[in-house]
C-alpha positions as CSV (number, residue, x, y, z in Angstrom):
1,M,2.6,-42.0,27.1
2,I,3.7,-39.1,28.1
3,G,0.1,-38.3,30.6
4,G,-2.1,-40.1,28.4
5,I,-1.4,-39.5,24.5
6,G,0.5,-42.0,23.2
7,I,2.1,-42.3,20.1
8,W,-0.2,-42.3,17.2
9,E,-2.5,-39.3,18.2
10,L,1.1,-37.0,18.8
11,L,1.2,-38.5,15.3
12,I,-2.2,-36.4,14.3
13,I,-1.9,-33.8,15.5
14,F,1.8,-33.3,14.2
15,G,-0.1,-34.0,11.2
16,I,-3.3,-31.6,11.9
17,L,-0.5,-29.4,12.7
18,V,1.6,-30.4,9.3
19,L,-2.1,-29.4,6.8
20,L,-2.5,-26.1,8.9
21,F,0.3,-23.7,8.6
22,G,2.5,-26.1,5.7
23,A,6.1,-27.9,6.3
24,K,7.2,-24.4,5.8
25,K,5.9,-22.2,8.1
26,L,6.5,-25.0,11.5
27,P,10.0,-24.8,11.6
28,E,9.4,-20.4,11.9
29,I,6.5,-21.2,14.2
30,G,8.6,-23.6,16.7
31,K,11.4,-20.4,16.3
32,G,8.8,-17.8,17.9
33,L,7.0,-19.3,20.9
34,G,11.2,-20.6,22.1
35,E,12.3,-17.2,21.4
36,G,8.5,-16.1,23.2
37,I,9.6,-18.8,25.8
38,R,13.0,-17.7,26.2
39,S,12.2,-14.3,27.1
40,F,9.2,-15.7,29.9
41,K,11.8,-17.2,31.5
42,D,14.4,-14.1,31.1
43,S,11.1,-11.3,33.1
44,L,11.0,-14.2,35.6
45,S,13.9,-14.2,36.7
46,G,15.3,-10.8,36.1
47,E,17.9,-11.5,34.1
48,T,18.3,-9.2,31.2
49,E,21.4,-11.0,29.9
50,K,23.1,-9.1,26.8
51,K,24.0,-11.3,23.4
52,E,27.3,-10.6,22.8
53,E,27.5,-9.8,18.6
54,K,31.2,-10.7,17.2
55,V,31.9,-7.0,15.1
56,I,34.7,-7.0,12.3
57,P,36.9,-3.9,11.5
58,T,36.3,-2.0,8.4
59,K,39.3,-2.9,7.1
60,E,39.4,-6.9,7.3
61,I,35.7,-6.4,5.3
62,E,37.3,-3.5,2.5
63,A,40.6,-5.8,2.6
64,E,38.0,-9.4,1.2
65,V,36.9,-7.3,-0.8
66,T,39.5,-6.0,-2.5
67,K,41.0,-9.4,-2.6
68,E,37.7,-11.2,-3.8
69,E,38.3,-8.1,-7.0
70,K,41.7,-8.5,-7.8
71,V,40.8,-12.8,-7.8
72,E,37.7,-12.3,-10.0
73,A,39.6,-10.0,-12.9
74,K,42.3,-12.0,-14.1
75,E,39.4,-14.2,-14.1
76,K,38.6,-12.4,-16.6
77,E,41.4,-11.4,-18.0
78,K,42.3,-15.6,-18.0
79,S,39.2,-16.1,-19.5
80,T,39.6,-13.0,-22.1
81,A,43.0,-14.0,-23.0
């Protein structure tokens, strides 16, 4: 038991949540709640840590697109021949 709450009570609470919000909405609610708690903890500790994002140069993207276009053109030529 967790603080006086047993497994049956937790299952009933979970069942009510599924009925109220639906199975598709629950992960979104959990994600939002987690982000809120995380930002609250960060504001309390004073950390302003920024996430590093991977930046892909546009030349690499253009090269990938042209490769895909060439492959598609070859496939069209094979199917029409």
